[in-house]
Steps between C-alpha positions, in 0.01 A plus 500: 500500500748244632404141551650285772726324250643827370565650842693194620762527224823615664678804362806414293816491708744779422810382320847554632741734324864599531571772753638713215151502342327630815372855475644767727319506837299182442501254792574136427596175673815304421415169335847361432866586452681313223765565238358691206736326256805273485742795532363600843727393789357229726596700812270784399186317619657440840609864531151625411348261757740635765378852421142388566366412154314190616167359376205681657687822587344830396706702253463825308713706261549845650724655231649434159820643360488758224674284242352182353771278656510679836433312827164505674430573868292225659333504842461165676416480867669793674789519254553673170747352253640604163485206261657477159253396232649153457460443875139623501423276200573196721212590734146394400217692667121495502349852496244559773156627404411838652237481772 
């Protein structure tokens, strides 16, 4: 039996993860785009934003390459893009809970 105090506790907010960590077919929302490390070019964030990787946009991985270092196919909006893993690592997403 739940008391009023227990039922008013909000569910924990899902944490954001790198796009590379998202499971195949799982829907998520872009949280941020930032350099994954110091070796990542500064222009990469701007290029990803121009492709549509902006905070709040829905995204999903539709395919992964056969090799461990192979690119991934990502669907955002009406477009599908192949991203190298270092590019996808720059994108932080929040997985959406299934309805």
